[in-house]
N, CA, C, O and the ligand as a Tripos MOL2 file, in Angstrom:
@<TRIPOS>MOLECULE
protein
  273   271    69     0     0
PROTEIN
NO_CHARGES

@<TRIPOS>ATOM
      1 N           6.5950   -0.8450  -14.3110 N.3       1 MET1
      2 CA          5.7200   -1.4660  -13.3140 C.3       1 MET1
      3 C           6.2000   -1.1390  -11.9150 C.2       1 MET1
      4 O           7.3490   -1.4280  -11.5800 O.2       1 MET1
      5 N           5.3530   -0.5450  -11.0880 N.am      2 PRO2
      6 CA          5.8190   -0.1540   -9.7490 C.3       2 PRO2
      7 C           5.9310   -1.3350   -8.8390 C.2       2 PRO2
      8 O           5.2610   -2.3580   -8.9850 O.2       2 PRO2
      9 N           6.8380   -1.1370   -7.8640 N.am      3 ASN3
     10 CA          6.9910   -2.0600   -6.7490 C.3       3 ASN3
     11 C           6.1110   -1.5390   -5.6030 C.2       3 ASN3
     12 O           6.2050   -0.3800   -5.1990 O.2       3 ASN3
     13 N           5.2610   -2.4260   -5.0980 N.am      4 TYR4
     14 CA          4.3170   -1.9850   -4.0320 C.3       4 TYR4
     15 C           4.7300   -2.5580   -2.7040 C.2       4 TYR4
     16 O           5.3630   -3.6090   -2.6020 O.2       4 TYR4
     17 N           4.3460   -1.8240   -1.7050 N.am      5 ILE5
     18 CA          4.5180   -2.2330   -0.2830 C.3       5 ILE5
     19 C           3.2450   -1.9040    0.4740 C.2       5 ILE5
     20 O           2.4290   -1.0940    0.0350 O.2       5 ILE5
     21 N           3.0950   -2.5500    1.6220 N.am      6 VAL6
     22 CA          1.9850   -2.1260    2.5170 C.3       6 VAL6
     23 C           2.6610   -1.7630    3.8570 C.2       6 VAL6
     24 O           3.5490   -2.4470    4.3660 O.2       6 VAL6
     25 N           2.1690   -0.6460    4.3740 N.am      7 ASN7
     26 CA          2.7030   -0.1030    5.6430 C.3       7 ASN7
     27 C           2.3030   -1.0220    6.7850 C.2       7 ASN7
     28 O           1.1260   -1.3530    6.9290 O.2       7 ASN7
     29 N           3.2600   -1.4350    7.5930 N.am      8 ASN8
     30 CA          2.9140   -2.2730    8.7710 C.3       8 ASN8
     31 C           2.2630   -1.4980    9.8680 C.2       8 ASN8
     32 O           1.6400   -2.0850   10.7510 O.2       8 ASN8
     33 N           2.3870   -0.1850    9.8420 N.am      9 ARG9
     34 CA          1.7370    0.6860   10.7830 C.3       9 ARG9
     35 C           0.4090    1.1170   10.2000 C.2       9 ARG9
     36 O           0.3040    1.4070    9.0080 O.2       9 ARG9
     37 N          -0.5950    1.1580   11.0420 N.am     10 THR10
     38 CA         -1.9210    1.6080   10.5860 C.3      10 THR10
     39 C          -1.9920    3.1350   10.5150 C.2      10 THR10
     40 O          -1.2410    3.8540   11.1730 O.2      10 THR10
     41 N          -2.9040    3.5780    9.7080 N.am     11 GLN11
     42 CA         -3.2860    5.0080    9.6870 C.3      11 GLN11
     43 C          -4.0780    5.2830   10.9620 C.2      11 GLN11
     44 O          -4.4710    4.3480   11.6610 O.2      11 GLN11
     45 N          -4.3140    6.5620   11.2720 N.am     12 SER12
     46 CA         -5.1180    6.9100   12.4030 C.3      12 SER12
     47 C          -6.5370    6.3790   12.2900 C.2      12 SER12
     48 O          -7.2430    6.2190   13.2860 O.2      12 SER12
     49 N          -6.9400    6.1070   11.0400 N.am     13 THR13
     50 CA         -8.2890    5.5670   10.7990 C.3      13 THR13
     51 C          -8.2830    4.0180   10.8250 C.2      13 THR13
     52 O          -9.3310    3.3960   10.6560 O.2      13 THR13
     53 N          -7.0810    3.3900   11.0400 N.am     14 GLY14
     54 CA         -7.0830    1.9800   11.3260 C.3      14 GLY14
     55 C          -6.7000    1.0630   10.1160 C.2      14 GLY14
     56 O          -6.5380   -0.1460   10.2820 O.2      14 GLY14
     57 N          -6.5620    1.6490    8.9250 N.am     15 GLU15
     58 CA         -6.2230    0.7780    7.8070 C.3      15 GLU15
     59 C          -4.7190    0.8510    7.4660 C.2      15 GLU15
     60 O          -4.0350    1.8100    7.8240 O.2      15 GLU15
     61 N          -4.2380   -0.1580    6.7850 N.am     16 HIS16
     62 CA         -2.8460   -0.1800    6.3250 C.3      16 HIS16
     63 C          -2.7750    0.3080    4.8850 C.2      16 HIS16
     64 O          -3.4730   -0.2130    4.0150 O.2      16 HIS16
     65 N          -1.9590    1.2760    4.6390 N.am     17 GLU17
     66 CA         -1.8970    1.9010    3.3450 C.3      17 GLU17
     67 C          -0.9670    1.1850    2.4470 C.2      17 GLU17
     68 O           0.1170    0.7660    2.8550 O.2      17 GLU17
     69 N          -1.3950    1.0320    1.1690 N.am     18 VAL18
     70 CA         -0.5650    0.4940    0.0810 C.3      18 VAL18
     71 C           0.1240    1.6260   -0.6490 C.2      18 VAL18
     72 O          -0.5280    2.5910   -1.0470 O.2      18 VAL18
     73 N           1.4680    1.5250   -0.8370 N.am     19 HIS19
     74 CA          2.2390    2.5320   -1.5380 C.3      19 HIS19
     75 C           3.1330    1.9220   -2.5950 C.2      19 HIS19
     76 O           3.4900    0.7460   -2.5240 O.2      19 HIS19
     77 N           3.4900    2.7330   -3.5760 N.am     20 THR20
     78 CA          4.6020    2.3290   -4.4330 C.3      20 THR20
     79 C           5.9040    2.8460   -3.7060 C.2      20 THR20
     80 O           5.8740    3.7430   -2.8630 O.2      20 THR20
     81 N           7.0180    2.2130   -4.1010 N.am     21 THR21
     82 CA          8.2960    2.5380   -3.4260 C.3      21 THR21
     83 C           8.7850    3.9270   -3.8000 C.2      21 THR21
     84 O           9.7170    4.4320   -3.1740 O.2      21 THR21
     85 N           8.1750    4.5680   -4.8160 N.am     22 ASP22
     86 CA          8.5880    5.9340   -5.1300 C.3      22 ASP22
     87 C           7.6020    6.9830   -4.6240 C.2      22 ASP22
     88 O           7.7470    8.1730   -4.9050 O.2      22 ASP22
     89 N           6.6240    6.5390   -3.8920 N.am     23 CYS23
     90 CA          5.6390    7.5130   -3.2810 C.3      23 CYS23
     91 C           6.3590    8.3500   -2.2480 C.2      23 CYS23
     92 O           7.2690    7.8750   -1.5680 O.2      23 CYS23
     93 N           5.9390    9.6220   -2.1350 N.am     24 LYS24
     94 CA          6.5630   10.4720   -1.1110 C.3      24 LYS24
     95 C           6.1820   10.0440    0.3040 C.2      24 LYS24
     96 O           6.8410   10.3990    1.2810 O.2      24 LYS24
     97 N           5.0850    9.2610    0.3860 N.am     25 TYR25
     98 CA          4.6390    8.7830    1.7520 C.3      25 TYR25
     99 C           5.1750    7.3370    1.9770 C.2      25 TYR25
    100 O           4.8260    6.7000    2.9700 O.2      25 TYR25
    101 N           5.9810    6.8540    1.0970 N.am     26 PHE26
    102 CA          6.6050    5.5400    1.3410 C.3      26 PHE26
    103 C           7.3500    5.5760    2.6870 C.2      26 PHE26
    104 O           8.1780    6.4570    2.9180 O.2      26 PHE26
    105 N           7.0500    4.6170    3.5680 N.am     27 PRO27
    106 CA          7.7280    4.6520    4.8870 C.3      27 PRO27
    107 C           9.2150    4.4240    4.7660 C.2      27 PRO27
    108 O           9.6520    3.3770    4.2890 O.2      27 PRO27
    109 N          10.0040    5.4080    5.1980 N.am     28 LYS28
    110 CA         11.4300    5.3550    4.9990 C.3      28 LYS28
    111 C          12.0340    4.2600    5.8820 C.2      28 LYS28
    112 O          12.9210    3.5150    5.4660 O.2      28 LYS28
    113 N          11.5270    4.1890    7.1040 N.am     29 ILE29
    114 CA         12.0170    3.1430    8.0090 C.3      29 ILE29
    115 C          11.3400    1.8090    7.5980 C.2      29 ILE29
    116 O          10.2310    1.8250    7.0640 O.2      29 ILE29
    117 N          11.9880    0.6850    7.8400 N.am     30 LYS30
    118 CA         11.4590   -0.4900    7.2850 C.3      30 LYS30
    119 C          10.2870   -1.0550    8.0940 C.2      30 LYS30
    120 O          10.3620   -2.1670    8.6180 O.2      30 LYS30
    121 N           9.2310   -0.2950    8.1860 N.am     31 TYR31
    122 CA          8.0160   -0.8030    8.8010 C.3      31 TYR31
    123 C           6.9620   -1.0900    7.7310 C.2      31 TYR31
    124 O           5.8280   -0.6140    7.7850 O.2      31 TYR31
    125 N           7.3990   -1.8990    6.7510 N.am     32 TYR32
    126 CA          6.4500   -2.1940    5.6610 C.3      32 TYR32
    127 C           6.7270   -3.6810    5.2280 C.2      32 TYR32
    128 O           7.7370   -4.2980    5.5680 O.2      32 TYR32
    129 N           5.7580   -4.1700    4.4710 N.am     33 THR33
    130 CA          5.8510   -5.5210    3.9100 C.3      33 THR33
    131 C           5.8690   -5.4000    2.3950 C.2      33 THR33
    132 O           4.9860   -4.7850    1.7980 O.2      33 THR33
    133 N           6.8930   -5.9990    1.7770 N.am     34 ASP34
    134 CA          7.0310   -5.8950    0.3410 C.3      34 ASP34
    135 C           5.9680   -6.7010   -0.3330 C.2      34 ASP34
    136 O           5.7880   -7.8720    0.0010 O.2      34 ASP34
    137 N           5.2360   -6.1130   -1.2930 N.am     35 LEU35
    138 CA          4.1620   -6.8000   -2.0730 C.3      35 LEU35
    139 C           4.6510   -7.2360   -3.4440 C.2      35 LEU35
    140 O           3.9680   -8.0080   -4.1160 O.2      35 LEU35
    141 N           5.8220   -6.7610   -3.8840 N.am     36 GLY36
    142 CA          6.3640   -7.1430   -5.1640 C.3      36 GLY36
    143 C           5.8670   -6.2130   -6.2850 C.2      36 GLY36
    144 O           5.2530   -5.1750   -6.0390 O.2      36 GLY36
    145 N           6.1540   -6.6240   -7.4970 N.am     37 TRP37
    146 CA          5.8370   -5.7790   -8.6710 C.3      37 TRP37
    147 C           4.4620   -6.1070   -9.1750 C.2      37 TRP37
    148 O           4.0960   -7.2720   -9.3350 O.2      37 TRP37
    149 N           3.6800   -5.0280   -9.4330 N.am     38 HIS38
    150 CA          2.3220   -5.2270   -9.9660 C.3      38 HIS38
    151 C           2.0610   -4.2000  -11.0420 C.2      38 HIS38
    152 O           2.5750   -3.0820  -11.0080 O.2      38 HIS38
    153 N           1.2250   -4.6220  -12.0260 N.am     39 ASN39
    154 CA          0.8590   -3.6950  -13.0960 C.3      39 ASN39
    155 C           0.1460   -2.4390  -12.5890 C.2      39 ASN39
    156 O           0.3210   -1.3440  -13.1230 O.2      39 ASN39
    157 N          -0.6530   -2.6290  -11.5560 N.am     40 SER40
    158 CA         -1.4580   -1.5320  -11.0700 C.3      40 SER40
    159 C          -1.7470   -1.7610   -9.5820 C.2      40 SER40
    160 O          -1.3820   -2.7970   -9.0270 O.2      40 SER40
    161 N          -2.4020   -0.7900   -8.9430 N.am     41 CYS41
    162 CA         -2.6760   -0.9500   -7.5180 C.3      41 CYS41
    163 C          -3.7210   -2.0080   -7.2490 C.2      41 CYS41
    164 O          -3.8030   -2.5080   -6.1270 O.2      41 CYS41
    165 N          -4.5440   -2.3760   -8.2590 N.am     42 GLY42
    166 CA         -5.5760   -3.3800   -8.0070 C.3      42 GLY42
    167 C          -5.0170   -4.7020   -7.4930 C.2      42 GLY42
    168 O          -5.3620   -5.1190   -6.3870 O.2      42 GLY42
    169 N          -4.1750   -5.3640   -8.2540 N.am     43 PRO43
    170 CA         -3.5340   -6.6250   -7.7530 C.3      43 PRO43
    171 C          -2.6480   -6.4040   -6.5260 C.2      43 PRO43
    172 O          -2.5120   -7.2760   -5.6680 O.2      43 PRO43
    173 N          -2.0570   -5.2280   -6.4700 N.am     44 ALA44
    174 CA         -1.2640   -4.9470   -5.2610 C.3      44 ALA44
    175 C          -2.0820   -4.8920   -4.0120 C.2      44 ALA44
    176 O          -1.6530   -5.3560   -2.9560 O.2      44 ALA44
    177 N          -3.2840   -4.3150   -4.1230 N.am     45 LYS45
    178 CA         -4.1490   -4.2830   -3.0000 C.3      45 LYS45
    179 C          -4.6820   -5.6460   -2.6200 C.2      45 LYS45
    180 O          -4.8720   -5.9240   -1.4360 O.2      45 LYS45
    181 N          -4.9270   -6.4990   -3.5900 N.am     46 VAL46
    182 CA         -5.3330   -7.9010   -3.3510 C.3      46 VAL46
    183 C          -4.2470   -8.5750   -2.5290 C.2      46 VAL46
    184 O          -4.5350   -9.2740   -1.5570 O.2      46 VAL46
    185 N          -2.9670   -8.3560   -2.9350 N.am     47 ALA47
    186 CA         -1.8260   -8.9800   -2.2260 C.3      47 ALA47
    187 C          -1.7380   -8.3880   -0.8420 C.2      47 ALA47
    188 O          -1.4210   -9.0990    0.1110 O.2      47 ALA47
    189 N          -2.0160   -7.0760   -0.7020 N.am     48 ALA48
    190 CA         -1.9580   -6.4240    0.6180 C.3      48 ALA48
    191 C          -2.9810   -7.0110    1.5660 C.2      48 ALA48
    192 O          -2.7260   -7.1790    2.7590 O.2      48 ALA48
    193 N          -4.1400   -7.3200    1.0170 N.am     49 LYS49
    194 CA         -5.2320   -7.8660    1.8410 C.3      49 LYS49
    195 C          -4.9440   -9.2540    2.3780 C.2      49 LYS49
    196 O          -5.5740   -9.6810    3.3460 O.2      49 LYS49
    197 N          -4.0160   -9.9610    1.7810 N.am     50 LYS50
    198 CA         -3.5780  -11.2710    2.2540 C.3      50 LYS50
    199 C          -2.7040  -11.0700    3.5200 C.2      50 LYS50
    200 O          -2.6250  -11.9450    4.3820 O.2      50 LYS50
    201 N          -2.0390   -9.8630    3.6020 N.am     51 VAL51
    202 CA         -1.2440   -9.5390    4.7660 C.3      51 VAL51
    203 C          -2.0640   -8.8780    5.8110 C.2      51 VAL51
    204 O          -2.0290   -9.2890    6.9710 O.2      51 VAL51
    205 N          -2.8210   -7.8430    5.4420 N.am     52 TYR52
    206 CA         -3.7020   -7.0940    6.2910 C.3      52 TYR52
    207 C          -5.0260   -6.9770    5.6160 C.2      52 TYR52
    208 O          -5.1380   -6.3260    4.5770 O.2      52 TYR52
    209 N          -6.0540   -7.6020    6.1890 N.am     53 ALA53
    210 CA         -7.3540   -7.5740    5.5680 C.3      53 ALA53
    211 C          -7.8540   -6.1600    5.4250 C.2      53 ALA53
    212 O          -8.6340   -5.8570    4.5230 O.2      53 ALA53
    213 N          -7.4030   -5.2820    6.3230 N.am     54 ASN54
    214 CA         -7.8590   -3.8870    6.3260 C.3      54 ASN54
    215 C          -6.7820   -3.0270    5.6700 C.2      54 ASN54
    216 O          -6.0840   -2.2460    6.3170 O.2      54 ASN54
    217 N          -6.6820   -3.2120    4.3450 N.am     55 SER55
    218 CA         -5.7040   -2.4750    3.5310 C.3      55 SER55
    219 C          -6.3990   -1.5350    2.5510 C.2      55 SER55
    220 O          -7.4960   -1.8430    2.0860 O.2      55 SER55
    221 N          -5.8000   -0.4170    2.2340 N.am     56 ASP56
    222 CA         -6.3840    0.5070    1.2550 C.3      56 ASP56
    223 C          -5.2860    1.2060    0.5370 C.2      56 ASP56
    224 O          -4.1820    1.3340    1.0680 O.2      56 ASP56
    225 N          -5.5520    1.6670   -0.6620 N.am     57 GLY57
    226 CA         -4.5580    2.3520   -1.4580 C.3      57 GLY57
    227 C          -4.3400    3.7820   -0.9270 C.2      57 GLY57
    228 O          -5.2320    4.4420   -0.3930 O.2      57 GLY57
    229 N          -3.0760    4.2030   -1.1200 N.am     58 CYS58
    230 CA         -2.6970    5.5880   -0.7580 C.3      58 CYS58
    231 C          -3.3650    6.5520   -1.7210 C.2      58 CYS58
    232 O          -3.4340    6.2710   -2.9170 O.2      58 CYS58
    233 N          -3.8530    7.6680   -1.2390 N.am     59 ALA59
    234 CA         -4.5210    8.6490   -2.0670 C.3      59 ALA59
    235 C          -3.5700    9.3080   -3.0590 C.2      59 ALA59
    236 O          -4.0120    9.7980   -4.0980 O.2      59 ALA59
    237 N          -2.2720    9.3300   -2.7600 N.am     60 THR60
    238 CA         -1.3080    9.9940   -3.5800 C.3      60 THR60
    239 C          -0.7540    9.0870   -4.7180 C.2      60 THR60
    240 O          -0.6810    9.5030   -5.8740 O.2      60 THR60
    241 N          -0.3840    7.8890   -4.3690 N.am     61 CYS61
    242 CA          0.2670    6.9990   -5.3920 C.3      61 CYS61
    243 C          -0.7440    5.9760   -5.9060 C.2      61 CYS61
    244 O          -0.5370    5.4230   -6.9860 O.2      61 CYS61
    245 N          -1.8310    5.6980   -5.1770 N.am     62 CYS62
    246 CA         -2.7600    4.6840   -5.6370 C.3      62 CYS62
    247 C          -4.2010    5.2860   -5.6320 C.2      62 CYS62
    248 O          -5.0880    4.6890   -5.0230 O.2      62 CYS62
    249 N          -4.4590    6.4360   -6.2850 N.am     63 PRO63
    250 CA         -5.7390    7.0730   -6.1950 C.3      63 PRO63
    251 C          -6.8930    6.1970   -6.6840 C.2      63 PRO63
    252 O          -8.0140    6.3340   -6.1940 O.2      63 PRO63
    253 N          -6.6300    5.2680   -7.6740 N.am     64 ASP64
    254 CA         -7.6750    4.4150   -8.1450 C.3      64 ASP64
    255 C          -8.1480    3.3800   -7.1340 C.2      64 ASP64
    256 O          -9.2480    2.8310   -7.2060 O.2      64 ASP64
    257 N          -7.2270    3.1470   -6.1710 N.am     65 CYS65
    258 CA         -7.5270    2.0760   -5.1400 C.3      65 CYS65
    259 C          -7.7480    2.7340   -3.7810 C.2      65 CYS65
    260 O          -7.8030    2.0380   -2.7680 O.2      65 CYS65
    261 N          -7.8780    4.0760   -3.7370 N.am     66 HIS66
    262 CA         -8.0820    4.7320   -2.4760 C.3      66 HIS66
    263 C          -9.5880    4.8630   -2.2400 C.2      66 HIS66
    264 O         -10.2940    5.5200   -3.0060 O.2      66 HIS66
    265 N         -10.0770    4.2110   -1.1410 N.am     67 THR67
    266 CA        -11.5040    4.2120   -0.9390 C.3      67 THR67
    267 C         -11.8890    4.8570    0.3740 C.2      67 THR67
    268 O         -13.0750    5.0040    0.6700 O.2      67 THR67
    269 N         -10.8740    5.2570    1.1890 N.am     68 ARG68
    270 CA        -11.2380    5.8520    2.4800 C.3      68 ARG68
    271 C         -10.5500    7.2220    2.6380 C.2      68 ARG68
    272 O         -10.7270    7.8880    3.6570 O.2      68 ARG68
    273 ZN          1.5020    6.3990   -1.4380 Zn       69 ZN69
@<TRIPOS>BOND
     1     1     2 1
     2     2     3 1
     3     3     4 2
     4     3     5 am
     5     5     6 1
     6     6     7 1
     7     7     8 2
     8     7     9 am
     9     9    10 1
    10    10    11 1
    11    11    12 2
    12    11    13 am
    13    13    14 1
    14    14    15 1
    15    15    16 2
    16    15    17 am
    17    17    18 1
    18    18    19 1
    19    19    20 2
    20    19    21 am
    21    21    22 1
    22    22    23 1
    23    23    24 2
    24    23    25 am
    25    25    26 1
    26    26    27 1
    27    27    28 2
    28    27    29 am
    29    29    30 1
    30    30    31 1
    31    31    32 2
    32    31    33 am
    33    33    34 1
    34    34    35 1
    35    35    36 2
    36    35    37 am
    37    37    38 1
    38    38    39 1
    39    39    40 2
    40    39    41 am
    41    41    42 1
    42    42    43 1
    43    43    44 2
    44    43    45 am
    45    45    46 1
    46    46    47 1
    47    47    48 2
    48    47    49 am
    49    49    50 1
    50    50    51 1
    51    51    52 2
    52    51    53 am
    53    53    54 1
    54    54    55 1
    55    55    56 2
    56    55    57 am
    57    57    58 1
    58    58    59 1
    59    59    60 2
    60    59    61 am
    61    61    62 1
    62    62    63 1
    63    63    64 2
    64    63    65 am
    65    65    66 1
    66    66    67 1
    67    67    68 2
    68    67    69 am
    69    69    70 1
    70    70    71 1
    71    71    72 2
    72    71    73 am
    73    73    74 1
    74    74    75 1
    75    75    76 2
    76    75    77 am
    77    77    78 1
    78    78    79 1
    79    79    80 2
    80    79    81 am
    81    81    82 1
    82    82    83 1
    83    83    84 2
    84    83    85 am
    85    85    86 1
    86    86    87 1
    87    87    88 2
    88    87    89 am
    89    89    90 1
    90    90    91 1
    91    91    92 2
    92    91    93 am
    93    93    94 1
    94    94    95 1
    95    95    96 2
    96    95    97 am
    97    97    98 1
    98    98    99 1
    99    99   100 2
   100    99   101 am
   101   101   102 1
   102   102   103 1
   103   103   104 2
   104   103   105 am
   105   105   106 1
   106   106   107 1
   107   107   108 2
   108   107   109 am
   109   109   110 1
   110   110   111 1
   111   111   112 2
   112   111   113 am
   113   113   114 1
   114   114   115 1
   115   115   116 2
   116   115   117 am
   117   117   118 1
   118   118   119 1
   119   119   120 2
   120   119   121 am
   121   121   122 1
   122   122   123 1
   123   123   124 2
   124   123   125 am
   125   125   126 1
   126   126   127 1
   127   127   128 2
   128   127   129 am
   129   129   130 1
   130   130   131 1
   131   131   132 2
   132   131   133 am
   133   133   134 1
   134   134   135 1
   135   135   136 2
   136   135   137 am
   137   137   138 1
   138   138   139 1
   139   139   140 2
   140   139   141 am
   141   141   142 1
   142   142   143 1
   143   143   144 2
   144   143   145 am
   145   145   146 1
   146   146   147 1
   147   147   148 2
   148   147   149 am
   149   149   150 1
   150   150   151 1
   151   151   152 2
   152   151   153 am
   153   153   154 1
   154   154   155 1
   155   155   156 2
   156   155   157 am
   157   157   158 1
   158   158   159 1
   159   159   160 2
   160   159   161 am
   161   161   162 1
   162   162   163 1
   163   163   164 2
   164   163   165 am
   165   165   166 1
   166   166   167 1
   167   167   168 2
   168   167   169 am
   169   169   170 1
   170   170   171 1
   171   171   172 2
   172   171   173 am
   173   173   174 1
   174   174   175 1
   175   175   176 2
   176   175   177 am
   177   177   178 1
   178   178   179 1
   179   179   180 2
   180   179   181 am
   181   181   182 1
   182   182   183 1
   183   183   184 2
   184   183   185 am
   185   185   186 1
   186   186   187 1
   187   187   188 2
   188   187   189 am
   189   189   190 1
   190   190   191 1
   191   191   192 2
   192   191   193 am
   193   193   194 1
   194   194   195 1
   195   195   196 2
   196   195   197 am
   197   197   198 1
   198   198   199 1
   199   199   200 2
   200   199   201 am
   201   201   202 1
   202   202   203 1
   203   203   204 2
   204   203   205 am
   205   205   206 1
   206   206   207 1
   207   207   208 2
   208   207   209 am
   209   209   210 1
   210   210   211 1
   211   211   212 2
   212   211   213 am
   213   213   214 1
   214   214   215 1
   215   215   216 2
   216   215   217 am
   217   217   218 1
   218   218   219 1
   219   219   220 2
   220   219   221 am
   221   221   222 1
   222   222   223 1
   223   223   224 2
   224   223   225 am
   225   225   226 1
   226   226   227 1
   227   227   228 2
   228   227   229 am
   229   229   230 1
   230   230   231 1
   231   231   232 2
   232   231   233 am
   233   233   234 1
   234   234   235 1
   235   235   236 2
   236   235   237 am
   237   237   238 1
   238   238   239 1
   239   239   240 2
   240   239   241 am
   241   241   242 1
   242   242   243 1
   243   243   244 2
   244   243   245 am
   245   245   246 1
   246   246   247 1
   247   247   248 2
   248   247   249 am
   249   249   250 1
   250   250   251 1
   251   251   252 2
   252   251   253 am
   253   253   254 1
   254   254   255 1
   255   255   256 2
   256   255   257 am
   257   257   258 1
   258   258   259 1
   259   259   260 2
   260   259   261 am
   261   261   262 1
   262   262   263 1
   263   263   264 2
   264   263   265 am
   265   265   266 1
   266   266   267 1
   267   267   268 2
   268   267   269 am
   269   269   270 1
   270   270   271 1
   271   271   272 2
@<TRIPOS>SUBSTRUCTURE
     1 MET1         2 RESIDUE 1 A MET
     2 PRO2         6 RESIDUE 1 A PRO
     3 ASN3        10 RESIDUE 1 A ASN
     4 TYR4        14 RESIDUE 1 A TYR
     5 ILE5        18 RESIDUE 1 A ILE
     6 VAL6        22 RESIDUE 1 A VAL
     7 ASN7        26 RESIDUE 1 A ASN
     8 ASN8        30 RESIDUE 1 A ASN
     9 ARG9        34 RESIDUE 1 A ARG
    10 THR10       38 RESIDUE 1 A THR
    11 GLN11       42 RESIDUE 1 A GLN
    12 SER12       46 RESIDUE 1 A SER
    13 THR13       50 RESIDUE 1 A THR
    14 GLY14       54 RESIDUE 1 A GLY
    15 GLU15       58 RESIDUE 1 A GLU
    16 HIS16       62 RESIDUE 1 A HIS
    17 GLU17       66 RESIDUE 1 A GLU
    18 VAL18       70 RESIDUE 1 A VAL
    19 HIS19       74 RESIDUE 1 A HIS
    20 THR20       78 RESIDUE 1 A THR
    21 THR21       82 RESIDUE 1 A THR
    22 ASP22       86 RESIDUE 1 A ASP
    23 CYS23       90 RESIDUE 1 A CYS
    24 LYS24       94 RESIDUE 1 A LYS
    25 TYR25       98 RESIDUE 1 A TYR
    26 PHE26      102 RESIDUE 1 A PHE
    27 PRO27      106 RESIDUE 1 A PRO
    28 LYS28      110 RESIDUE 1 A LYS
    29 ILE29      114 RESIDUE 1 A ILE
    30 LYS30      118 RESIDUE 1 A LYS
    31 TYR31      122 RESIDUE 1 A TYR
    32 TYR32      126 RESIDUE 1 A TYR
    33 THR33      130 RESIDUE 1 A THR
    34 ASP34      134 RESIDUE 1 A ASP
    35 LEU35      138 RESIDUE 1 A LEU
    36 GLY36      142 RESIDUE 1 A GLY
    37 TRP37      146 RESIDUE 1 A TRP
    38 HIS38      150 RESIDUE 1 A HIS
    39 ASN39      154 RESIDUE 1 A ASN
    40 SER40      158 RESIDUE 1 A SER
    41 CYS41      162 RESIDUE 1 A CYS
    42 GLY42      166 RESIDUE 1 A GLY
    43 PRO43      170 RESIDUE 1 A PRO
    44 ALA44      174 RESIDUE 1 A ALA
    45 LYS45      178 RESIDUE 1 A LYS
    46 VAL46      182 RESIDUE 1 A VAL
    47 ALA47      186 RESIDUE 1 A ALA
    48 ALA48      190 RESIDUE 1 A ALA
    49 LYS49      194 RESIDUE 1 A LYS
    50 LYS50      198 RESIDUE 1 A LYS
    51 VAL51      202 RESIDUE 1 A VAL
    52 TYR52      206 RESIDUE 1 A TYR
    53 ALA53      210 RESIDUE 1 A ALA
    54 ASN54      214 RESIDUE 1 A ASN
    55 SER55      218 RESIDUE 1 A SER
    56 ASP56      222 RESIDUE 1 A ASP
    57 GLY57      226 RESIDUE 1 A GLY
    58 CYS58      230 RESIDUE 1 A CYS
    59 ALA59      234 RESIDUE 1 A ALA
    60 THR60      238 RESIDUE 1 A THR
    61 CYS61      242 RESIDUE 1 A CYS
    62 CYS62      246 RESIDUE 1 A CYS
    63 PRO63      250 RESIDUE 1 A PRO
    64 ASP64      254 RESIDUE 1 A ASP
    65 CYS65      258 RESIDUE 1 A CYS
    66 HIS66      262 RESIDUE 1 A HIS
    67 THR67      266 RESIDUE 1 A THR
    68 ARG68      270 RESIDUE 1 A ARG
    69 ZN69       273 GROUP 0 **** ****
Protein backbone atom coordinates (compact mmCIF):
# COMPACT_ATOMS: atom_id res chain seq x y z
CA MET A 1 0.00 0.00 0.00
CA PRO A 2 1.60 3.28 -1.05
CA ASN A 3 2.10 6.28 1.15
CA TYR A 4 0.62 9.35 -0.50
CA ILE A 5 1.45 13.02 -0.25
CA VAL A 6 0.11 16.19 -1.83
CA ASN A 7 2.50 18.82 -3.10
CA ASN A 8 2.14 22.13 -1.25
CA ARG A 9 3.27 23.93 -4.38
CA THR A 10 0.86 24.22 -7.27
CA GLN A 11 1.49 23.11 -10.81
CA SER A 12 1.72 25.81 -13.48
CA THR A 13 -1.91 24.95 -14.18
CA GLY A 14 -2.90 25.73 -10.57
CA GLU A 15 -3.62 22.33 -9.04
CA HIS A 16 -1.83 20.47 -6.27
CA GLU A 17 -0.56 17.09 -7.40
CA VAL A 18 -0.96 13.89 -5.40
CA HIS A 19 2.06 11.54 -5.46
CA THR A 20 3.22 8.34 -3.87
CA THR A 21 6.45 8.69 -1.90
CA ASP A 22 8.27 6.49 -4.45
CA CYS A 23 7.21 8.57 -7.47
CA LYS A 24 10.10 10.15 -9.37
CA TYR A 25 8.21 13.46 -9.15
CA PHE A 26 7.86 13.20 -5.37
CA PRO A 27 9.02 16.60 -4.06
CA LYS A 28 12.40 16.01 -2.44
CA ILE A 29 12.25 19.13 -0.37
CA LYS A 30 9.59 19.03 2.29
CA TYR A 31 7.01 21.11 0.49
CA TYR A 32 4.29 18.53 0.79
CA THR A 33 1.58 17.35 3.15
CA ASP A 34 1.51 13.71 4.19
CA LEU A 35 -1.79 11.99 3.30
CA GLY A 36 -0.92 8.63 4.87
CA TRP A 37 -1.32 5.11 3.53
CA HIS A 38 -4.10 4.38 1.05
CA ASN A 39 -5.07 1.35 -1.02
CA SER A 40 -5.26 3.45 -4.16
CA CYS A 41 -5.12 7.00 -5.39
CA GLY A 42 -8.92 7.36 -5.07
CA PRO A 43 -9.08 7.71 -1.26
CA ALA A 44 -5.74 9.52 -1.33
CA LYS A 45 -7.22 12.13 -3.63
CA VAL A 46 -10.25 12.50 -1.32
CA ALA A 47 -7.81 13.13 1.55
CA ALA A 48 -5.86 15.59 -0.60
CA LYS A 49 -9.01 17.55 -1.39
CA LYS A 50 -9.52 18.14 2.35
CA VAL A 51 -6.16 19.93 2.30
CA TYR A 52 -6.38 21.51 -1.15
CA ALA A 53 -9.76 21.50 -2.90
CA ASN A 54 -7.89 21.83 -6.17
CA SER A 55 -5.98 18.53 -6.06
CA ASP A 56 -5.34 16.04 -8.83
CA GLY A 57 -3.44 12.80 -9.26
CA CYS A 58 0.03 12.73 -10.79
CA ALA A 59 0.04 11.34 -14.35
CA THR A 60 3.03 9.12 -13.53
CA CYS A 61 2.18 7.51 -10.19
CA CYS A 62 -1.62 8.08 -10.06
CA PRO A 63 -2.75 7.73 -13.71
CA ASP A 64 -6.21 6.51 -12.65
CA CYS A 65 -6.72 9.76 -10.73
CA HIS A 66 -5.10 12.09 -13.22
CA THR A 67 -7.80 14.22 -14.82
CA ARG A 68 -5.91 17.29 -16.02
ZN1 LIG B 1 3.70 11.23 -9.00
